[in-house]
N, C-alpha and C positions, 0 to 999 in steps of 0.2 A: 490173787492177792488183793486185799483191801488197803486203804490208807488209814493208818491208826492215828498218826499225829504229825504235825509239822512245827518245827521250832526255828526261829531266827535267833542267831547266837553271835555274840562278839567273841571271836577266838582269842583276842588279846587278853580278855579278863574272864572268859567263859560265862559271862553274864547273858541271861536269857532276855532278849528284847521282846519276843512274843512267842507264845506257844498256843497252838490250836489243836483241839482234839476232834476227831471225826467219829461218825457212827454210820450204821447202815441206813439206807433210804436217802431222802433228800437232805443235803447239807448246804445251808444257805450262807453265803457271804453277803451281808447286808450293808448297803450304803444308806445312812440315815439322812444325808443332806438332800436339799431340794435339787431340782433338775439343773440349775445353773452351776452348782458346786460339786456334783457327784463324781465328776471325772478326776478329781484331784486327791481323793482320800486313799486310794491304793487297792480297791477291790480287784481290778483287772491285774494289777501287779502281783497280787497274791496268787492268782491263777497262773501267772507267768512263772512264779516260783515253783509251782508244781511241775510245769512243763520243763523247767531247767533241771529239776530233780529227776525228770525223765530223760535227761541227756540232751536237751535242746542246745544248740551249738553256741549261740552268742549270748553270754551272760551280761554283756554291756547293755543290752536292751532293757534291762531292769531300770536303768536311768537314762536311756536314750530313746527318743521318739523314732519309730521305725520309718515313718513317712518323711519327716523333715530333717532328721539327724540331730535335732536339738538335744543338748545334754542338760539334765537337771543336776547342776554342779554340786548343790548342797547334799543331795542324796548320794551322788558318786563319791564325794569326799567322805561322807559318813561311812559308806561301805569300805572304802580303801583304808581310812584311818583306823577303824575298829576291826578290820579284816573279818567282815561279816560272813558267816557260813549258814547254810540251811541244813537242818537235820530232818529227814522225813522217814518215819517208821512205817513199814509195810507189815501186814499181818495176814496169815492164812485164813483167819476167821476171828470173829468176835465171840466171847470176850477173851478166850484163852488160846488163841492160835499161836503159831510159830512166827516170831518177829524177825525182820531184817531191817537194819538201820542204814539209810543212804545219807551221805554227807557230801555237800557240794560247796566249795569255796566260791563266793561271789566276786571276790576281788581279783584283779589281773594276775595271771599265772597261777591261780588257785588250782587245787587238785580235786580228784573225785575219790570217794571212799565207800566201800561196802563192808559193813561190820568192822570198821577201822582199818581195813586193808586198802592201802593207797594204790591208785592205778590211773592210767590215762583215760581220756574220754572214750576212745574206741573200745578198749577193754571193758570199760564201765557199761557201755551200751550193749556189748555182746553178752555180758553177764546178766543184764536185765532182760535180754531176749530169752535167755534160758529160764530165768526166774519167773517172768510174767507170761511167757508164751510157750515155754518148753521147747524152744526153737534152738537147738544146739548147732544146727547147720548155719545159722545166721542168715538164712534166705527165706523170706525177705529180711532186710535189716530191721533192727528194733525201731528206729525212727520212722521207717516206712510203715510199720504196723501201729505204733503208739499214736500216730496222728489221727487215727480213727476213734480214739478214746479221749484224747486231750485236744479239744478244739479251741485252741488259744493261739492268737497270732504272736509269734516270737520271731523277730528277724524276717527272713524270707519264707518262713513256714507258711504253706498254703492253708487257708482257713475255709476253703470251699467244702461243699457237702460230701459228695462222693469222690472228688479229686483232692485227696489229702496229701499227696506226695509232691513237693516242689519240683517242677520240671520233670515229673515222672513220665516215663515212656509207657506205651500201652502194655508192653510185656511186664514191666514192673507192677503196674496196676493189676494185671492178671495174676501175677504171683501173690500179691497182697490179698486179693479177694479169694483166691483159691485156698490160701492159708487160713483166712478168717472163717471161711465156710466149710473147711474140710473137704474141698472138692478134689484136691490132689496133693501130692507130696511136694512141698516147696523146693526141696533139694532137686527133685526131678524137674520141676518147673524151671529152676535156674539152669540146669544142664540143657534142657530143651531150648530155653531162651538163648543161651550161649551158642548152641549148635545152629539155631536159626540165624543168629547174627553171622556166624561163620559161613552158613549157606548163602546168605545175602551178599556177603563180601565176595565169595567165590563166583556167584552169578554176575556180580558187578565187574569183577576182574575179567570174566569171560567176555562180557559185553564190550568192555573197554579194549581188550586185546583184539577182538574181531574188528572193531572200528579202526584201530591203529594199523592193523595188518591188512585191512580191506578184504576180509574173508567172511564167509557165511557159515559153512558147515564142514565137517571132516570129510564127508562124502564128496563134496565139491573139490576139496583140496586133493583128495585121492585121485580123482579123475584128471585134474591138472597135472599131478605128479606122473600119472601113467603116460600122458601126452609128452611131457618133458623127457621122460626116460626113453620113450620110443624114438624121439628126435635125436637124443644123445647117442643112441645105438646106431642110428642111420649115419650121423656125422662121423662117428668113430669108424664105421665101415668104409666110408669114403676116404678118410685119412689113411686107413690101413692099405687101401688099394693103391694109393699114391706112393707111400713109403712107410716103412716101419717107424713108428713113433720114436722108439728108442734110438734107432739109427739117426733120425732127424735131430733129436736132442743132442746126441753125442757129436754130430758133425755140423752143427748149425753154422759155425764160423767158416768152416771149410766150404760148405755149400754156398754160402754167401760169396766167398772169394771166387769159387768156381763159376758161379753165376755171372759175376762181374767180368771175369776173364773170358768166359764164353760169349758174353754179349759183345765184348770188345773185338774178339776174333771174328765173330759172325758179321760185325759191322765192317771190319776190314775186308772180309770176303765179298760182301755186297759191293763195297767201293771198287775192289779189283774187278769184279764181274761187270760193273757199270763201265769202267775204263776199257775193259776188253771189248765190250759191245761197241763203244764209241770208236775205238781204234779199228775194229773190224769194219765198221761202216766207212771209215775214211779209206781203209785199204781197198775196199770194194770200189769206192768211187774212183780212186787213182787207177786201179786196174781197168775199170771201164773206160776211163779217159785215154789210157794208153792203147787200148785195143780199138778205139773208135776210128773209122776210115773217113778222112776229110775230102771235100770236093777240091782237088788240087788246082784245077783250072780257075775256079772261082777265087780260091785263096791266092793264086799267083796274080790274077788281075788286081785283087785288093792290095797285095803287096807292092806291085808296080805303081799303082796310083799313089800309095803312101810315099814311095821312094821319090817320085816326081815332085812332090810337095816338100820333102825333107831331103835335100841334096846330101846331107852328112851321112845318111844311111848307106853304108858300103857293103853290108853283108848281102849274100845271095839268099834267095828264097829257100834253097836246099839247106843252107846253113841254119836258117831259122827253124826249119822242120826238125833238123837233127838236134838242135838245142832243146826244143820242146820235148822231144822224146826222152832226152837225157833227164830232164826235170821229172817227168813221170816215173822213170825208172828209179830215180833217187827217192821219190815219195814212197813207192812201193817197197823198196828196200828198207826205208826207215820204219814204216808202219809194221812191216814183218818183224823187224828187230824188236820194236816195242811190244808186239804181241808175244814174242818169245819170253821177254823179261816179265811181263804180266803173268803169263802162264806159270813161269817158275815161281814168282811171288805167291800166286794162288796156291800152287802145290805146297809151298812152305807153310802157308796159313792152314791149309787143310790138314797137313801132317800134325801141326800143333793142336788142332781141334781133335784129331784122332788120338793123339797122345793124352790130351786132357780127358777125353772120354774114357780111355783105357785106365787112367789113374784113378778116376772117380766113377767107376762103373755102377756103384751102389745107388747113387742118386743122380746119375746123368739124365734119367728120364724126366726128373723134376726140372732140370735145367733146359734140356732140349725141347720139352713140350711146354715150357713156360708155366709150370704148375705151382711154382713156389708161392705166388700171390694167392692162388686159390687155396693152397695148403695152409698158409698163414691165416687166411680168412676163416677157414674151417676150424683151425685151432682156436681162434678167438671165439667163435660161436660155441665150441665145445666147452671153453672156460665159462662162458655165460650160462650155458645149460647146466653145467656142474654146480655153479653158484645158485641158480634158481632151484635146482633139485634139492640142494642142501637146505635152503630157506623153506621150501615147501615141506620137506620132511620135519624140519624144526617146528613149523606151524602145526603140523599134524600131531607131532609128539606132545606139544604144549597143550593143544586142544584135548587130546586124549588124557593127558595128565589132569587137566581141569575136570574132565568128565569123570575120571576115576575118583577125584577128590569130592566132587559133587555127589556122586552115587554113594560114596562112603558116608558122607554127612547125612544124606537122606536116609540111609540104612540105620544109622545111629538114632536119628529122630524117630523112625518107625519102631525101632526096638524099645525106645522109651515109652511109646504109646501102647505097646503090646504086652506090658507087664501084667501078669495074672497071678501074682503070688498072694494077693488078697490082704496084704499087710496095710495097704493104704487105699482110701477111696479113689476110684477111678473117675475119669471125666464124665462117664455116663451117670454119675451120682448127682450131677448138678441139679437136675429137675427135682429130685427128692429133697435136696437141701433147700432149694428155693421154696418148695411147697411147705416145708417145715418152718422156715423163717417167716413166710407170709402169713402163716397161721397165727403168729404173734403180731406182726407188723400191721396188717390190714385192720384188725379190730382196734388196735391202739390209735391208729390214724383216724379211724372212723369216730372213735370216742373223743379225740381231741378236736377234730376239724370237720367231721361229717363227710369225709372222703374215703375212698376205698382204693388206695394205691397198692401196687404190687412191685416187688423187686424182681427183675428178669435178668437172666444170665445169657450171654452170647458166647457160643463156642468158637466163633471165628477168631483166629489168633491175631489178626490185624485190626480187630475192633475192640473198643473199650469194653471191658468184660461185663459191666452191669449198668442198668438204667432203671429209673422209676417210671412205671406206667400205671394208669388207672385201669379199672376192670374193662373199660372199653378199648384199651390199647393206646390211648393218646398220652402225650407227655404230661407230667405233673410238675408244677413248680416246687422249688425247694424252699417252702416257707419254714420259719423257725420251728413251728410246732411239728412239722414233718421230720425235721432233724431229731428232735427229742423223741418222737415216736420210733424212728429208725434205731437210734442208739439204745433205747430202753428195750425194744423188741430184740435187738441183737443179744443183749444180756440174757434174756429169757431163752432164746434159741441156743446160745453157747452152753448154758447150764443144762439144757435138755439133751444136748448131744455130747456132753462131756468134753467140750473143747476148752483147752486151757487158755484163758484170756484174763486181762485185768478185770477186776470186779468193780471198777469205778469208771464214771463218766465225768469229765470236766468240761463245763459249758460256759461260754460267755455270750450266749445267744438269746437271752430272755428279755432284753430291754424293750423289744417291740411287742411283747406278749403280756397280756393282762386279762383280768376278768375270769370267766369260767375256764378258758383254756389254760391259764396259768394255774388255777386251782386244781384242775384235772391232772396236769402234768406232775405237779408236786405230790398230789395224793397218790397217783399211780406209782411214782418212783419209790414211795415208801412201802409199797407192797411187793417189790421185786428185790431179790437177793443181790443187791448191788448198792453202790453209792452214786448218787446223782449230785455232783458238786457244782453249784452254780452261783454266779454273782447276780444280785438283783437289787433293785431299789426298794427302800422301805415304802415309799409312796405307792409302788406297784402292788406290793403285798396288801397294803391297806385298801387300795381301790378295788382289789380283787376279792375283798371281803373274807380274807383269810384271818381267822381269829388271832388275837395277840398271843394267846396261850400257845396255840399251835406254832405260831412264828417263833416263839421263844424256844420250843422244843427242837425245832429244825435248825435254828440259827447256830452256827459254829463260830462266826466272827462278825462283829459289828464295827463299822468304821465311820468316822466322821472327821470334820475339820479339827475337832479337839481330841480325836483319838485316831490318828493315822497309822498306817501299817507298821512303819519302822520306828516311830516315836510317838509319844503322847503329846498333844499340843501342836502348835504350828511351827515348830522349829525346823522340820524337814518335810519337804513336799514328797509325795508318793505317787 
């Protein structure tokens, strides 16, 4: 589609403020003022109007400086008061092509229209994507594509050479250039891009999960699991050898009570045994004393000596001996009596222990062998092992799930790359496409600037898809003339390949170009089946020795302080 006309209109009265007619070849918007005044007449604003007609987001930037935020209040009030709209007519060809009329309200909350059908901005852009690019899938988006044809800074729109998408990712740029050069199906590129994003997310999730869980591989976890399961089986066997787990769980309280009672009884038994031992020792001592034969003569002499010193002692020696023997007999009888009582007490405790054992025969081995602590310890370890096994299995299942997800996505990506239906150019077509484009690009650049650049394409998905190189392979600077050569060459390339694209180029890049280069660019543009719409200073055209007659043929709009874009005279700045 070509641009046929652009009108600035007051919707309040339907008055035409300005109408500009376009033609094929070079279309010049000329600023007749000197270098000190040329930024105030509205030539760049006119190009911005074209960009806004192409769905540029922020219409306020018609009267707002993008860098400073300064508002030209007089122009803003003029637009708001008169409810200014822009009508741009597109045509399939000159002079009698099919026309489409685009209408955009410049005032706040204004709407978008295509052939008088009102719609929102998003629907408007999608419709233009089909109209100008044949892109019904809307991948890439219209604004991502049109920025390569309308190189005007509006809001945050990026005005750089090959990087035309604001904040665009490498994948977006790959989608754009694949679409422009017919290298692949943009819809497939979008699917591939989305799948690659999903793949990266999955890989990042795996990495993050492994870090949090402090794991490495599934194989590692499987080995750990095997070790845990083996220990679990071993501990379970030990527990089973002590007592059946079900029996233990069912009688836990009774076992505890039996343990306490058994401990008390065995303590009593130990105390009785100790007392029996001590009593037996005393009994033996008494019996030894009773049976011991004393030296009667020596004892008698000792007794008589004591009696001579203590006259009150009236007892005879024989009486003393008899008394002593009676004492020993009393001791022996007492200790024998204590022994009988202790033996009876011991027998009673022993009977209670036997009765306790008989009543709790299922788990008495635990009590008698003091295995309860060991059993409890093994039980606790079994619980720990069961928990560790559960966590390990969960980790393995999660890692396997991630692996399945990753494999599935990789398979889908591979299947997209293996399409052989022949309906769309495949990735291996890029070399042929670059060769075809450079057949136009290199000669044009050589004609304009005596250079021999090449556009090269990179297959690597993580790399920016294209770059400008010279024939020696080094980088080439993005001079303004190179941009013109690139865009004009693309028009020739697209027409030769039957690629549906806008047949117009909008440039605000010629201010630093003059002389032969400017003449050559304008002359070449007029030989190509497209429109080269540029803003230029009158003084540049004159200094470049472009004849006035030719200037008059190419000029579609002339602006000055006395004839500014929105109004004639000095009433409204532009």
